[in-house]
N, C-alpha and C positions, 0 to 999 in steps of 0.2 A: 095837127099834132094827135101822130096817133099811140096809143098807150097800150103794150105788148104784156106779156111776163118775162121778165129780162131776170139774171142773176141776184141771186142770195145772198151778200157779206153780213157772216156771221161775228158777233162780238161776247166777248165774255160777260158782259154786264149791263146790256142793254140793246133796244132796237134803234137802229138810225135808217132815214131812205135818203136816196142820191138818184141824179139822174145821170146815167151813162149812154153812153153814145153807144149802138150797135150798129157796125159794118157792114153794109148792106152792096157798095157800090166796091168789087174790086178796082177800079181803075180810077185811084183819085188823084188829085191834083197835087202838085210839088205842092202849093199854097198846105194845102189838105194835112199834107204828110211830115210839113215843119208844124204845124200846130200839134199834132200828135207828138211827134217826139218832143215836144216841148210837155204837153199835159204827163209823158209816161218819165223822163225828167223829174217831174214837180212830184207823181209817186211815188220815185225812187226815193228820195230826197230829202223828208218831210219835216218840218219846221220844226227845231229841237221844241220840247215836252217842260211845260216850266218846272222849275225845281218843287216839292211835294215838303209841304213843313210838316214832318213831324218829329219834331225837337218833343213838345210835350208827353208825347206818348213815349218817349224814348228816357226820357226825368225817370217817370213812371216805372219803367222795366228797372231801373238803377234803385229806386228806391226801394222797390220790394226785391229785390236781391241784397241788398242792404237787410231787408227785416227777416230772407229765409238765413244768411248769416245768424244774426244773433238770436234767432231760433236753434239752428242747430248748437249754438254755445251755449244756450238756456238748457238743452237736453244733455249737452257734455256734463255742464251741470249738478244736473236732479241725478246722474249717475253717480257722478264725484257723492253730492251728500248721501247718496242712499248707501253705498262703498263707506263713505266714514261712519253713516247712522249703524249701521251693523254691527262693526267692531262694537258699538256702547252696549250692546246686549249682550248678555250671554244667553246667544240663541247659536248654531254651527257656526258661522261667522267668524264672533268675537269668542268661543265659546273656549277654545286651547287660551287662552289670556283670560278669562273669568275664572276657570279651576283650576289653575295651577298653585301651588302650596308658595306663595309669594305672597309680602303685605300690601301689592299693590292692587291684586286681585277681589272681587266681589265676594268668592266663598272666601279667600282665609277667615276671614273673622268666626264663620261658620266650624269651620276647622277647628279653629284653635280652641276658640268656647263653645262648645256643641248646645247650641238652642234647644232641643229636639226634648223635653224630658222623658227621662228613662227609669224605669219601675223593674224592680228584683223580685218578682210572686213567686215565698217560696212555698212549697208544700213538704208536710212529712210523716213519713207510714209511722203510725204511731204503733207497735209492737203489741197483740192481745193477749198471745199465750206465751209467754217467757219462759214459763216452767214445765211447761208440754214440751217447748222446744229442747230442753236442755234432757227431758227423757226421751229425745229423736223422732215428736212426733211435727207434724205439717206445719211451719209457719202463718201467723193469721195478724194480718195488717190490717189498718185502719187509714185512711189519707186524710191526712188535718191542716187545713189550710184555707186560702192562701193568706199566710204571712206575707202582707206586701211594705216595701222597702223602695223609698225615693234614694234613684241613685243620679250622683252630682259627680260632672267629669269635666276636668278642667289639664288642659299641658302647660310644664313648666319646662324652662330649660334650656328653652328654643335654640337650637343655634345653626347655625346654614352653614356648611361645607363646600370648599371646593368643587368637588365631583358634583355638583347638582342633586343632593340631598342635603335633609336635614333632622337634626336630632331631637330627640324632645320627652321628655317623663310628662306620662297621662297618672295624675291621681283621684282616685274618685273614693267617694265618701257617703255612706249609707244612711238613712233618715227616714224612720218606724213612721208608716201612715195608716194609724188604726181606724180612721175614716174606710180604707179600701179592702180594711181586711176582714178576714173572718174569724174574730181570738185576737187573742192579747200576748206581748212577748212574756208576760209571762205564765201564759200553758203550759203545764209538766206532759212532757213527749216521754213517752217508754221506748228504747232505741236500743241497739247495739254497742255496746263497750268496744268503742275503737280502738286505744290504748288497750285493752287486753286481749283483744281477738288477736288484733296483729301482731303485736306481742307474741302470743301463743303459737302464730302461722310461721311467723321468723326462728322460733328456738322448734320449729317441727323436728328437724335434722339432728338439730343437737344430743349433748350427751345428757343423759337420763341426771345424774345429779347435779344440772347446771335445772334441766324442768323441776325437779321437787325446788330449790332455793327459790324459781320463783312463784311457785305454789304456795309456798312458805309467805312468800313477802304479796305476793295478791290477797293471802287471808290477811296477815295482819294492819295491811292498808284499806282492809274493807272494798277493795275492789271484786265487781261480780261482772260476769260473762254481758248480761244488761243492764242499764242505767234508767233513772228518770230523774232529769232535769231540765228546764224550763226553755222554751223556744229562746231567749235570747242566752244562754248558757255554751247553748251546742251551735248559733248562730257566730256570739262574736267572743265565747271561751271562757272556760272553770279552771279555777285553780284545783291541781290535782297531786296529791301525795308522788302518786306517780311516776310523774314527768321530773319532780325533782331527785326520784330514784335512778329512772333513767337514765337521766343525764350526768348522774354524779359515777354512776360503774359502765354504761355504755354510749358515753359522752358524743359518738358521732350516728345513734341509729335516730334521733329526730334533730330535725335541723330548728325547732322551736324553741326557747327556755322559758317560756313565763306561762299563758295562759294557751289552752287548748281548744278552737273551735274552726268550726268547716270553712269559717267566713273571715277567722281572726287577722288573716293573713293579705286579704281585698280590701278592709275598710281602712280608711286613712293612708290609702299606699298607693303606692306606684305598680304596674301591671312591667315593669322594667324597660329597659331603652331601647329606644323605638329608633332606629335612624331610614327615613325611605326617603326616594327619589321626587324631588319637586314638578321636574314636567317643564323645567324651565328653558334648559338645554335641547333637554331630550325627550319629546314630547311623549313618545311610545310607550315608557316606564312612569310614569305617572301613578304616584301613588302606592307601588311597590316597593313591599319593604325592603332596603340594601345588606341591613346585620338586625338581628337583636337579642342587646348585651354584646357586643360587640362579636359577635359570630356569626356569621351567617349559615350554618348549620346548628342543629342541635346532636347531642349524644346519648340521647335516650331510649333510642331505638335499634334495629338490627340490622339495618339498610341504612347505604346513601340515600334512598330515594323517600324514606318515612321520615332521614333526619332533615330534608328540605325544608329550607322557608320558604315556602311558595305567597305569591299573592301581596295584599295589603295589611293596614292591621287592623281590615274590618269595620274601618267607618265612611270609608267612599274607595269608588274605584274609577276607573278610565271610565271615559264619554263613549257615547256611540255605538251603545252593544248594539247587536242582533239577538235574535233567539238560537245562534249557536253558539254564543254568550255563554260563560261560567263564570263566578264569583267564589275566587281562591284568597283566605285572608290563613294568619297564622294568630293562632290561640295561647295566649301564655297557661291558663289554666289549662287545658288540654294537651297541655303540651309539644301538640301536631302542627300544621295544616291541614283544613277543608277545605272541601272543593264543594260549593252546591250545582245546581243543575237549571238551567233554564226550564218554566213548568209550564205559563199561561199567558197571557198578556190584561190586561189590566186595568181599573182606574180607580187611585183613592184621591177622592175632594175636586173630582175634575182635573185631574194630572195624569196625561199616559201612564200605566208605570210593567213594568217587566217582573211575573214573580219569580222563582230560586228557591229552589226547596233540596234538601236533602237525600242524595243518589241512594237506592237501594244499597251501595254496595258501603256508605261511610265506615257502618261497623263493622262490619263482614269479615270473617275470620277470614284465613290464608289458603284456606281447602277452597271456599264458595269465591274468595277473589285474590287470586297471587301475589298482585303489588299490596294484599297488606298483611302476607307475613314476614315484613320486619316487624310490627308491632306485637307478634305474638312472645310468649308463649297466649296461645288462644284456647278456650272453651267453645263454649256455642258460640257460634256466628251471632251477629247483633251487638256484642257487646265489646269493649274495650279494653283490655289490661293496662293501667293506669300507674301501675305499682313503678313500673322504673323511674317513675319522677315525681310520687311520693311517698317519699320517704317509706319506700319498700313495705310499704302497707297492701293488702293484697284488696285495692278497690280499681270498680269498677266505673268503666260511661257507657251509657247507651241512651236511648231514647224514653222517655217517661211510660212507665208499665209495660217496660221490655217492646213497648212498640216498632215493627219491623225485625225484630228479632226472632230468634228459634222459640215456638209457640215451650215447649219444653221449662222453657223460665219460668215465664207466669203462670203455667201450670203446677211447677213448685212454690209457688205461694200464696195461699187463701188472699182474695180481696183486690186481685188487681185488676184492671177492665184499659185494657189498650185501645185506643181507636184515633184515627188518622187527624179527624176533627179539634181533638182535644188534646193532642199527645207529638204531632208533627212541627217543625218547624218553618219557617218561610221568612224570607224578606222582601219589599215590594221596594226598585229600586228604580227612577227615572231614568229611563235606559238613552237621553240624552247628554246628562249631566254624572249619572252616574253617582248620583246623592240617593240612600236609602227613603224614602218618604214613609213606609212603615216596616217594622221588623216586629218579631217575638221568635228570638233565640229558646229552645227547652232542653234538658238535659239533664239526663238524673245520672244520682253515684249512688253505687252499690259496695255490698262490700262483702268478701266471701268466706264465708264462717264454715266452720269443720270442730271434731273433738278433733284435741290432741293429747295423747298417747303421752302423760303425764306430768300433764297439766288439768289438777281435779275441777279446777272453775271453767272448761268446756266440756264438761259432762258426757252427755251422749248425742250430741249434735250431729245430724246428719246433713253431710257438705250440701252446700243452699246457697245460689246467690243471693243476697237479704238487699231488697232496694232501703236505702237507706233517705232520704227526701229529693224531689226532682225539682227542679226552677228553671222559672220563664224569665229572660231579659227580653222588653219591648220597650219600644217607642215608638211616637205615629209626632209628624210634623202638623202642626199646632199653630191656632192664636195669629198675629203678626206677620209670624215667621213665614208661614204657611204660605201667608194673603201676597206678602211680597215675591215668596219662588213662583206665585200661581199668573202675578199680573206680571214678573219678569223674563218667566221662561214659556209661560203657556199663554199665555194674552195678548202680551206684547208683538211677538213673534206673528200669529195669527192677522194683527193688526197690519205687521210689517210685509207680513207674504199678499196680505190682497192690496196694500198700496204701495209695491212696486212696482204691480200691474194699470194699478190708478195712474201711477207717475209717468209711465212706458205709453200709455194709451194717450193721456195729456198730449206729453213728450210730440209723439206723432202727428198727433190734430193741431197741432200748432204751427208744424216741420209742414205740412198739407197744404194749410190756409193760403201761405205767401206763396208756394210754387203754385197752388190750380189758379191764382188770378193772375200773375205773372204771365201762365201761358195762354190765358185769358185777353191780357192785353196787347200779349202779340199776336194775337190771331185779328186783334180790333186794328193792331198800326197795319199790319197786310194789307186790311181788306182798305183804309182809307190811300194805302199807296197802289191800290191795282185799283180803284175809281180815279184816283187820279191819271193814272195810266189810260184808259178807256176816256178817260176827257181830253186828254190828250191827240187821240187819235180821232172824238168827231171831230175837233178843231180842222186837221187837218182834212178832212171829207167837204166841211163846211166851205174851207179854203178853193180845192181844187172845182166844187161847186160853181163858187162864185167869178171861177176863170172860165169855169166855162160859158156859161153866160154873157159876160164881154166878150166874146168870140162868136162867128157867128156857126151857124151848123152847118157841116157842108153838107154837100147834096149826097142825096140815098143815104141819111142819118136818119135812125128816128130815133127820137128821144120815150127813155120808159120809166119807171119808174120801181125801181130795186127795194122792194120792202123786207127787214127784216125782223 
């Protein structure tokens, strides 16, 4: 038997060897042809391949498909739980619910009973040279204070209306704090006699006979242009026979009937009936004032724009603030709406804040800022005439020490030193919730005085805007309230912010693990099926080889081994 280089047959997984016949004689006998035809039919119709048992692998695949469905369901549950958990915390997702004026919201109790301690710090301008002023000389003043009072606020008569508003009265009371004050309420202060000088200004254009009667009445009652009163009397009121005389003959001149004091009307009293939007039905109007004392605009000023009641009641603002936002509020004490503008970002006790300050145009006169023309008659820029809402007394509102006002105002009075650090106002607000964290609102009250011909008590006083006092109303969140606010609005949102990515990553991992395992299982199943198919081909080759051994090799045929 001669071995030669025969034809190679390749299989997908293994190498097999078989003896094949190579035809060398072209004239084969009929018997040989018959045998060759039989072998060709055998190769054309191989025996059936034994079935491959892949049941175990199929069961594994189905099991992991089931696990994949479970993890998909688990991931869906994570998203649902995360969505529900967001609404439970006062962060942007659930904030619209928690800052609304609604008994079920988290901020309702804070709105109803303000937990922040407020303090009223009062500074008086003690007049050093009252006799010289009556002779026409420049006034000299000395700042006294602060006299600090703890301010307590609470809302009552809370009534929810059908038009998405709530009405309430807010009462205030003050308690003197000696430990925080620089002086006592028994300290004496020399300051202008507001009643005498205001009455004189009101009678400036009156008949001379009436002026002489008023001069005689002032002398009889012992009234002078300047008075020496205690801090307590100036603040909370004092008995004055002039009040009874004026109320007897001029009953509509002054609104008060008993004691007269600069803060007498504020202590143990309310600031008017506010009606504000709750934000329950229309969130875009949350905290905005709808009406004050039943009216949507006041009638103190000379233009509709100045009489409008804009903004909030000055306690909370709409959430989601940006640097383009502004703070508008209505102040019953100033009889007008005010607007503060954004200055800078800051941090208060770890809580991010936006600082809002008064613009230069807040008390500007109409010539400097035309929209303020409705607040006139005006004098120098930087002071606002509030006589129309303060019983026609020539009172003016401004920043302390005439800060941010026309310099001639501070130069006309000796002892004034305006500077932004001590005399500017600001509000630090948490921009996400619109809740103030720290605030300091500072205002000054001044009186316009001058000599009135025919009234001897006014002497030779040169026209001047004389400061009476300035006060700062301040408050800062602290203690347990601050800790709760920080936990719910700063700490927890940060935790949840990172937790959402952890949950999503965990869900993706749990989702990918069964998918990868399923793919690997399918690959193993395919390899097993391929090896089974290759095994059937080997059986076919062995069977053909066995048949060839049972048959004599025809003449002229050379057997060779085909190696793969």
